[in-house]
Structure formats: C-alpha cells, structure tokens
C-alpha positions as CSV (number, residue, x, y, z in Angstrom):
1,M,82.2,87.6,136.9
2,S,84.2,86.2,134.0
3,A,84.8,82.5,133.6
4,A,88.1,81.0,134.4
5,P,90.6,81.1,131.5
6,Q,90.8,78.2,129.2
7,L,94.2,77.0,127.9
8,V,95.1,75.4,124.7
9,V,98.8,74.3,124.3
10,H,100.3,73.5,120.9
11,R,103.6,71.8,120.2
12,D,105.2,74.8,118.6
13,K,104.6,78.4,117.5
14,E,103.9,77.4,113.9
15,L,101.1,75.0,114.9
16,M,99.8,77.5,117.4
17,A,99.5,80.2,114.6
18,Q,97.8,77.8,112.2
19,A,95.3,76.5,114.8
20,A,94.6,80.1,116.0
21,A,94.0,81.2,112.5
22,A,91.6,78.4,111.9
23,R,89.8,79.1,115.1
24,L,89.5,82.8,114.2
25,I,88.1,82.0,110.7
26,T,85.4,79.8,112.4
27,K,84.5,82.6,114.9
28,I,84.2,85.2,112.1
29,V,82.1,83.0,109.9
30,D,79.8,82.0,112.8
31,A,79.3,85.7,113.8
32,Q,78.6,86.7,110.2
33,A,76.1,83.9,109.8
34,A,74.3,85.0,113.0
35,R,74.5,88.7,112.7
36,G,75.6,89.6,109.2
37,Y,79.0,91.0,110.4
38,A,81.9,90.3,112.7
39,S,84.1,92.5,114.8
40,V,87.7,91.6,115.7
41,V,90.5,93.4,117.5
42,L,94.0,92.7,116.2
43,T,97.3,92.6,118.0
44,G,100.8,93.2,116.8
45,G,104.0,91.5,117.8
46,R,105.5,88.3,116.5
47,N,102.6,86.1,117.6
48,G,99.9,88.4,116.3
49,N,101.6,88.8,113.0
50,G,102.3,85.1,112.8
51,L,98.6,84.4,113.2
52,L,97.7,86.9,110.4
53,A,100.3,85.3,108.1
54,A,98.9,81.9,108.9
55,L,95.4,83.2,108.1
56,A,96.6,84.6,104.8
57,A,97.9,81.2,103.9
58,A,94.8,79.3,105.0
59,P,92.6,77.9,102.2
60,A,89.6,78.4,104.5
61,R,90.2,82.2,104.5
62,D,87.8,82.5,101.6
63,A,84.9,81.4,103.8
64,V,85.1,84.8,105.4
65,D,83.1,87.7,103.9
66,W,85.9,90.2,104.3
67,S,83.7,93.1,103.3
68,R,81.5,92.5,106.4
69,L,84.4,92.4,108.9
70,D,85.2,95.3,111.3
71,L,88.8,95.5,112.3
72,W,90.2,97.4,115.3
73,W,93.5,97.5,117.1
74,G,94.3,96.9,120.7
75,D,97.3,99.2,120.7
76,E,99.6,101.1,118.4
77,R,103.1,102.5,118.4
78,F,102.7,106.3,117.9
79,L,104.8,106.5,114.8
80,P,104.3,108.0,111.3
81,D,101.8,106.4,108.9
82,G,103.5,103.6,107.0
83,D,106.3,103.2,109.6
84,P,107.4,99.5,109.5
85,E,107.2,99.3,113.3
86,R,103.5,100.2,113.3
87,N,101.1,97.3,114.1
88,Y,98.9,98.5,111.2
89,T,101.7,98.5,108.7
90,Q,102.7,95.0,109.8
91,A,99.1,93.7,109.7
92,R,98.7,95.1,106.1
93,E,101.8,93.2,105.0
94,A,100.8,90.0,106.7
95,L,97.2,89.8,105.6
96,L,95.1,92.9,105.1
97,D,96.4,94.0,101.7
98,S,95.6,90.5,100.3
99,V,91.9,90.3,101.2
100,P,89.0,92.4,100.0
101,L,88.2,94.4,103.1
102,N,85.8,97.3,103.2
103,P,88.1,100.3,104.0
104,D,85.3,102.0,106.0
105,R,85.4,99.0,108.4
106,V,89.1,99.1,109.0
107,H,90.0,101.3,112.0
108,P,93.7,101.9,112.5
109,M,94.8,104.0,115.4
110,P,96.0,107.5,114.5
111,A,99.6,108.0,113.4
112,S,102.1,110.5,114.8
113,D,102.3,112.5,111.5
114,G,98.6,113.3,111.7
115,A,96.9,116.3,113.4
116,Y,97.0,114.9,116.9
117,E,99.3,114.5,119.9
118,P,99.1,111.1,121.7
119,D,96.4,112.1,124.2
120,A,94.2,113.7,121.5
121,A,94.8,110.7,119.2
122,A,93.6,108.4,122.0
123,E,90.4,110.6,122.4
124,V,89.8,110.4,118.7
125,Y,90.0,106.6,118.7
126,A,87.8,106.4,121.8
127,A,85.2,108.5,120.0
128,E,85.4,106.3,116.9
129,L,84.7,103.2,119.1
130,A,81.8,105.0,120.8
131,T,80.3,105.9,117.4
132,A,80.5,102.2,116.4
133,A,78.8,101.0,119.6
134,G,75.1,100.4,119.4
135,P,72.4,100.2,122.1
136,E,72.9,96.5,122.3
137,D,76.5,97.0,123.4
138,H,75.6,98.7,126.7
139,G,78.8,100.7,126.7
140,P,81.2,103.0,124.9
141,V,82.8,100.3,122.7
142,P,81.4,97.7,120.4
143,T,81.1,94.2,121.8
144,F,84.0,92.7,119.8
145,D,83.6,89.0,118.8
146,V,87.3,88.3,119.4
147,L,89.9,90.6,120.9
148,M,93.5,89.2,120.5
149,L,96.4,90.1,122.7
150,G,100.0,89.2,122.6
151,V,101.6,88.7,126.1
152,G,105.0,90.3,126.7
153,P,107.7,88.8,128.8
154,D,106.9,91.3,131.5
155,T,103.1,90.3,131.4
156,H,102.1,93.4,129.4
157,V,99.2,93.2,127.0
158,A,98.4,95.8,124.4
159,S,100.5,98.7,125.7
160,L,99.4,98.2,129.3
161,F,102.7,97.8,131.2
162,P,103.0,96.7,134.8
163,E,102.5,99.5,137.3
164,L,102.2,102.3,134.6
165,P,99.3,104.7,134.7
166,A,97.4,103.1,131.8
167,V,96.8,99.8,133.6
168,H,95.1,101.7,136.5
169,E,92.6,103.4,134.1
170,T,89.0,102.4,134.9
171,E,86.9,105.0,133.0
172,R,88.4,105.8,129.6
173,T,88.5,103.2,126.9
174,V,91.6,104.5,125.1
175,V,94.6,106.3,126.6
176,A,98.0,107.5,125.5
177,V,101.1,105.8,127.0
178,R,104.3,107.8,127.5
179,G,107.6,106.4,128.7
180,A,106.8,102.8,127.7
181,P,109.6,100.5,129.0
182,K,110.2,99.2,125.4
183,P,110.6,101.4,122.3
184,P,108.9,103.4,121.0
185,P,108.0,105.3,124.3
186,N,104.8,106.9,123.0
187,R,101.9,104.6,122.3
188,I,98.1,104.4,122.2
189,T,96.3,101.6,123.8
190,L,92.9,100.2,124.8
191,T,92.4,100.0,128.5
192,L,91.3,97.0,130.5
193,P,87.6,98.1,130.6
194,A,87.6,98.3,126.8
195,I,89.3,94.9,126.5
196,R,86.8,93.3,128.8
197,A,83.9,94.4,126.6
198,A,84.9,91.7,124.1
199,R,82.9,88.5,124.0
200,E,86.1,86.5,123.7
201,V,89.7,87.6,124.7
202,W,92.5,85.4,123.3
203,L,95.9,85.8,124.7
204,L,98.8,84.5,122.5
205,A,102.1,83.4,123.9
206,A,104.8,81.4,122.3
207,G,108.5,80.9,123.2
208,E,110.5,80.3,126.3
209,D,110.7,84.0,126.9
210,K,107.0,84.1,127.6
211,A,106.9,81.1,130.0
212,N,107.4,83.2,133.2
213,A,104.8,85.8,132.1
214,A,102.2,83.1,131.4
215,A,102.9,81.4,134.8
216,I,102.6,84.7,136.7
217,A,99.4,85.9,134.9
218,L,97.7,82.5,135.4
219,S,98.8,82.1,139.0
220,G,96.3,84.7,140.4
221,A,98.5,87.7,140.1
222,G,96.9,91.2,140.3
223,E,96.3,93.1,137.0
224,I,98.4,96.1,138.1
225,Q,101.5,94.0,138.5
226,A,100.6,91.6,135.7
227,P,98.2,93.3,133.2
228,A,97.7,90.0,131.3
229,A,95.9,88.7,134.4
230,G,93.3,91.4,134.0
231,A,92.5,90.7,130.3
232,H,89.4,88.6,130.1
233,G,86.3,88.3,127.9
234,R,82.6,88.5,128.7
235,S,82.0,84.9,127.7
236,R,85.4,83.3,127.3
237,T,89.1,83.9,128.0
238,L,91.4,81.7,125.9
239,W,95.1,81.4,126.3
240,L,96.7,80.0,123.2
241,L,100.3,78.9,124.0
242,D,103.0,76.7,122.5
243,A,104.8,74.1,124.7
244,A,107.7,76.4,125.4
245,A,105.5,79.2,126.8
246,A,103.5,76.7,128.8
247,S,106.6,75.1,130.3
248,Q,106.4,76.8,133.7
249,L,102.7,76.2,134.2
250,P,101.5,73.5,136.6
251,P,100.3,70.5,134.6
252,E,96.9,70.6,136.3
253,L,96.2,73.9,134.5
254,Y,96.1,72.4,131.0
255,P,95.7,69.1,129.2
256,P,98.6,67.4,127.4
257,A,99.8,69.2,124.3
258,V,97.6,68.8,121.3
259,P,98.8,68.7,117.7
C-alpha cells in the first residue's frame, strides 16, 4: 500500500520549477552516492520542460555526475525524430544538450520515422526497460529513483487519458495510444504498473487550468476516471504545485504556501 500523497505548494510556477530542480539534483546526488548511479523518468509539457530549464540554470547542477545518470521518458508523441513537439526534442533543448550525459544511458522512446508502428515501438521500449531491470528490481522495469509526471487539465498523466484503454492496462509496462483526445493522436506511454515501480513519483501542476484536475485527483477519485489519482511511488508520492493549481484544494490538504 502506497503512502498518502504529500503536497508542496509554491507561490508561482517559476519558484515551483526552481525548487523542483533543486529537489531533483539532491535526489540524483544522493542516489549516486549510495549506489553509483541514478535513474530518472522525465516528463514533457510546460511544467516538465520548465523544471529542466531551471535545472540547466541551477549552479548546483554540477554536483550531478551526468555520466552516471539513466534517463527514461514517461511518454512520447509518436512523431518523427527531431520533431519540435517530441518530448525528447524539447528535453534536449531545455537541458540535455548542455550536460555531459552518457548517450548509452539516455533512452528516448522510438520515433515515428523509425522501423516500427506504434504498437511495435511500445514493445521495443518495454523490452529496453526489461533489459535494464536487475534482479533487485523484482519486475520488468528498473526501480526508478524519481519518475516525474505533468498533470493535464483532464487529470491525464503521461499519455494515460481518462477512460481510454491504456489506463486500464495492468500487465504491460508500455503501450501505444491511438486516438488521444489532444494532438497528436498517436503516442507511446508507460502504464500505471510501470509508473508505480518508481521509488518516488512527482506530479507537477502549475496554473489555474490545473486546479480542477488537482482537486479531483486528490479527492479520492478512481484512476480510470482520473489517471493522476493512480500515479504513486513505492516510497513517496509528491505533488508539486503552484498556488494557482492548488486553489481548489481544501486547506487541510496542504500547509500554507512556502517560498
């Protein structure tokens, strides 16, 4: 049974991004000190990219041994390699091209101009995750140190949209999504079982357009209707919000806004 979600509310989205970046640096450094490497799952969208941009600008980023960091993605738009709408392309621009990563430890999801259709591409990524998982992980994906997710106004996380088949998946770790309610229609996504393999899951939400989604997901809604409600980590589930996104939450859920 996962612990109850913890909430941290910041004054605005810029502070939220900076604080989340600092928190992520600390987690990576601690994991590398303990184990020699760290494993992180990135998310796209404005909050995910804002965090990466804040990390790129953070002086403490040099505390990270970038060559010993494994990077994965929670979902991807099934578009050609280099397409500006791909999460991988945006992550490269925000951070990845400016730090000395080991290319063998960076795991983008397949692009649409490769050899695979969406379903086969999902199977390829699932196989890559399974290969990276060790006996200590007790499952078909690595035990990620931190898995980050943006929360959509409809409560979707990764490309798991309310009521669509992907959010019902209980066996596979990666699936194709067709007919997504926001463009592009074809995507690849981790499933809830893969997400829940992470030690910590961080859900990022900033802006008034995310307030209703945060309130629904944190009110005890079911994961089929509100996928964000089903995203939780093995040891910690952390909601990182700005004041606008937290504006519809009952005050007893979170402490006063912190700087």
